[in-house]
C-alpha positions in Angstrom: 132.3 10.8 22.7 129.0 9.4 21.5 127.8 7.9 24.7 128.1 9.3 28.2 130.1 7.1 30.4 129.6 6.2 34.1 132.6 5.3 36.3 131.3 3.1 39.1 133.9 2.7 41.9 132.6 -0.1 44.2 134.2 -3.1 45.8 131.1 -5.1 46.9 130.0 -7.5 44.1 126.4 -7.5 45.4 126.2 -3.7 45.2 127.8 -3.7 41.8 125.1 -6.1 40.6 122.3 -4.1 42.2 123.5 -0.8 40.7 123.9 -2.3 37.2 120.5 -4.0 37.5 118.9 -0.8 38.7 120.4 1.2 35.8 119.2 -1.4 33.3 115.7 -1.6 34.9 115.4 2.2 34.5 116.7 2.2 30.9 119.9 4.0 31.7 121.9 2.2 29.1 125.1 4.2 29.3 128.4 2.4 29.3 129.5 1.6 32.9 133.1 1.1 33.7 133.6 -0.7 37.1 136.6 -0.1 39.3 136.8 -2.3 42.3 139.1 -0.3 44.5 140.5 3.3 44.7 143.7 2.5 42.9 141.9 1.0 39.9 139.6 4.1 39.8 142.6 6.5 39.6 144.4 4.2 37.1 141.3 4.4 34.9 140.9 8.2 35.3 144.6 9.0 34.6 145.3 6.1 32.2 148.0 4.5 34.4 148.6 1.0 35.7 146.2 -1.5 34.3 144.5 1.2 32.2 147.7 2.6 30.7 147.1 3.5 27.1 143.4 3.9 27.3 141.8 6.9 25.4 141.9 9.9 27.8 139.2 11.5 25.7 136.7 9.0 27.1 135.9 11.0 30.2 133.1 9.9 32.6 130.0 12.0 32.7 129.9 11.1 36.4 131.8 9.1 39.0 129.7 7.0 41.4 132.2 6.5 44.3 131.9 4.3 47.3 133.4 5.6 50.5 134.8 2.4 52.0 137.2 0.9 49.4 140.2 -1.3 49.5 143.7 0.0 48.7 142.6 3.6 48.7 139.4 4.9 50.3 136.8 7.0 48.5 137.8 10.3 50.2 141.4 9.9 49.1 140.3 9.1 45.5 138.1 12.2 45.7 140.9 14.4 46.9 143.2 13.2 44.1 140.4 13.9 41.5 140.0 17.4 42.8 143.8 18.0 42.9 144.3 17.4 39.2 143.5 20.0 36.5 142.2 17.3 34.2 139.6 16.0 36.6 138.9 18.7 39.2 135.5 19.5 37.7 134.5 15.9 37.1 131.1 15.3 38.8 131.5 12.9 41.7 128.7 11.3 43.7 129.5 9.5 46.9 127.2 6.5 46.8 127.7 4.8 50.2 126.0 2.9 53.0 127.6 5.2 55.6 125.3 7.2 57.7 128.0 8.8 59.7 127.9 12.6 59.8 131.7 12.8 59.8 131.8 10.9 56.4 129.1 13.3 55.0 131.1 16.4 56.1 134.4 15.0 55.0 133.0 14.2 51.6 131.6 17.7 51.1 134.8 19.3 52.5 136.8 17.3 49.9 134.6 18.5 47.0 132.0 15.9 46.4 129.0 17.0 44.3 126.5 14.8 46.0 126.2 12.3 48.8 123.7 9.5 48.5 123.1 6.8 51.1 122.3 3.5 49.5 118.8 2.3 50.5 118.6 -1.3 51.7 115.3 -2.0 49.9 115.9 -2.9 46.2 112.9 -0.9 45.0 114.0 2.2 46.9 117.5 1.6 45.7 116.3 1.3 42.0 114.3 4.5 42.4 117.4 6.3 43.8 119.5 5.1 40.9 116.8 6.1 38.4 116.8 9.7 39.8 120.5 9.7 40.0 120.8 8.6 36.4 118.2 11.0 35.2 119.9 14.0 36.8 123.5 13.3 36.1 123.1 11.7 32.6 120.3 13.8 31.2 119.6 17.0 33.1 123.0 18.0 34.4 125.3 20.0 32.0 128.8 18.8 32.6 131.7 21.2 32.2 133.6 20.9 28.8 136.3 18.3 28.8 
């Protein structure tokens, strides 16, 4: 794969727009695939449902996963990612507005690689996305696909 892909799993259109804007503002120009619920995220990762037939060799470099999602919540998506041999090592970042300690602990207990609370202020949010993009897309060495 020539370009590293980001899978963004987020149901809030405003947050999707903010994340995409922050990525662009920080010159993180990687392809971003947006899944708007947990089922769509799993369909994308496993080439099922609406994503049946997609190239399974196009594996995300990182998954940015919201915790509170329709159809299937972020924790269940994470558990299914970790349960499958094809995706168990896929880097997953929980990117959520939740500040609940139980969500933080449940995320790490389920195998998340990182837990980031979305800042409310756009400039702080853009800076968090810049650092996130720099680390996961440039510095981190992902396991071989």
